[in-house]
C-alpha positions in Angstrom: 0.0 0.0 0.0 1.3 3.5 -0.9 2.0 5.8 2.0 -0.4 8.7 2.5 2.4 11.3 2.3 3.5 9.9 -1.1 -0.1 10.0 -2.4 -0.5 13.6 -1.0 2.5 14.7 -3.0 1.4 12.9 -6.1 -2.1 14.3 -6.0 -1.0 17.8 -5.2 1.5 17.7 -8.1 -1.1 16.4 -10.5 -3.5 19.2 -9.5 -0.8 21.8 -9.8 0.0 20.6 -13.3 -3.7 20.8 -14.1 -3.9 24.4 -12.8 -0.8 25.4 -14.8 -2.2 23.8 -17.9 -5.5 25.5 -17.3 -3.8 28.9 -17.2 -1.4 28.4 -20.0 -3.7 26.5 -22.4 -7.1 27.9 -21.5 -7.9 28.8 -25.0 -8.0 25.2 -26.1 -11.3 23.4 -25.8 -9.7 20.0 -25.5 -7.8 21.1 -22.4 -10.8 22.7 -20.6 -13.4 20.2 -21.7 -11.5 16.9 -21.7 -7.9 16.7 -20.6 -8.3 18.5 -17.2 -11.9 18.0 -16.2 -12.2 14.4 -17.3 -8.5 13.3 -17.3 -6.9 15.1 -14.4 -10.0 15.4 -12.2 -11.0 11.8 -13.2 -7.6 10.5 -11.9 -8.1 12.5 -8.7 -11.6 11.0 -8.4 -10.2 7.5 -8.8 -7.6 8.2 -6.1 -10.5 9.5 -3.8 -12.5 6.4 -4.5 -9.5 4.1 -3.7 -9.0 5.9 -0.4 -12.7 5.7 0.5 -13.0 2.0 -0.4 -9.8 1.0 1.4 -10.1 3.2 4.5 -13.6 4.4 5.3 -14.9 1.2 6.9 -12.2 0.8 9.4 -12.2 4.4 10.7 -14.0 6.0 13.5 -16.1 9.1 12.9 -18.3 10.0 10.0 -20.3 12.9 8.7 -23.1 13.2 11.3 -21.5 16.0 13.3 -18.5 18.2 13.3 -17.0 16.0 16.1 -17.6 13.0 13.9 -15.8 14.7 11.0 -12.9 15.7 13.2 -12.6 12.1 14.4 -12.8 10.8 10.8 -10.0 13.1 9.7 -7.7 11.9 12.5 -7.0 9.0 10.1 -4.3 10.2 7.7 -5.9 8.3 4.8 -9.3 9.9 5.3 -7.7 13.3 5.7 -5.9 12.7 2.4 -9.3 11.7 0.9 -10.7 15.1 2.0 -7.7 16.9 0.5 -8.1 15.0 -2.9 -11.8 15.9 -2.8 -10.8 19.6 -2.6 -8.2 19.3 -5.3 -10.5 17.6 -7.8 -13.6 19.8 -7.2 -11.7 23.1 -7.2 -9.9 22.3 -10.4 -13.2 21.2 -12.0 -14.8 24.5 -11.0 -11.7 26.3 -12.4 -12.3 24.6 -15.8 -16.0 25.6 -15.7 -15.0 29.2 -14.9 -12.7 29.3 -18.0 -15.3 27.7 -20.3 -18.1 30.0 -19.0 -15.9 33.1 -19.3 -15.0 32.2 -22.9 -18.7 31.6 -23.7 -19.6 35.0 -22.4 -16.5 36.7 -23.8 -15.1 37.6 -20.4 -11.4 38.4 -20.6 -8.9 35.9 -19.2 -7.3 38.9 -17.5 -10.5 39.5 -15.5 -10.9 35.7 -14.8 -7.4 35.1 -13.5 -8.0 36.6 -10.0 -11.1 34.5 -9.6 -9.2 31.4 -10.7 -6.4 32.1 -8.2 -9.0 32.4 -5.4 -10.7 29.2 -6.6 -7.3 27.5 -6.4 -6.6 28.8 -2.9 -10.0 29.2 -1.4 -12.5 27.2 -3.5 -16.0 28.6 -2.9 -14.6 32.2 -2.5 -13.1 32.0 -6.0 -16.4 30.8 -7.3 -18.2 33.7 -5.7 -15.6 36.1 -7.2 -16.1 34.6 -10.6 -19.9 34.8 -10.3 -19.6 38.5 -9.4 -17.3 39.2 -12.4 -19.7 37.3 -14.5 -22.7 39.2 -13.3 -21.0 42.6 -13.8 -20.1 41.6 -17.4 -23.3 39.8 -18.4 -26.0 41.2 -16.0 -27.2 37.6 -15.6 -27.1 35.1 -12.8 -28.4 32.2 -15.0 -25.6 29.7 -15.3 -27.0 27.7 -18.2 -26.9 29.1 -21.7 -30.5 27.9 -22.3 -33.2 30.3 -21.4 -35.1 29.1 -18.3 -37.1 32.2 -17.5 -39.4 34.1 -19.8 -38.3 37.5 -21.0 
């Protein structure tokens, strides 16, 4: 079995490569629609699944209360699973932000600060992007299809 520290470094490096590729190659659809969200986030997802399958059952704690979560995350493998969860979802949201910004013709220059915040603080970056998006589009509707009558 691979040590949690080794998997931490591997998953963190993979996510960092994904973020760098997202910034450098953001204009390419194949990068923002396939390679990063499916490939990189998919690999992180499989690592998460591996950790959950192999370590969830033999661990105290759970998700019923904050105390249960704290107890669960005392296990290094479950703490790592939580970390990988963050890495995968934040990167996936970063890909969505890039695609959405491109669809609405929002400059990458305006998007980069929100991407950085998504990388560092997850939901705060998403809120920042949504604010930029609202200022540029005057819309809060996230789907390109009309869902409300004019």
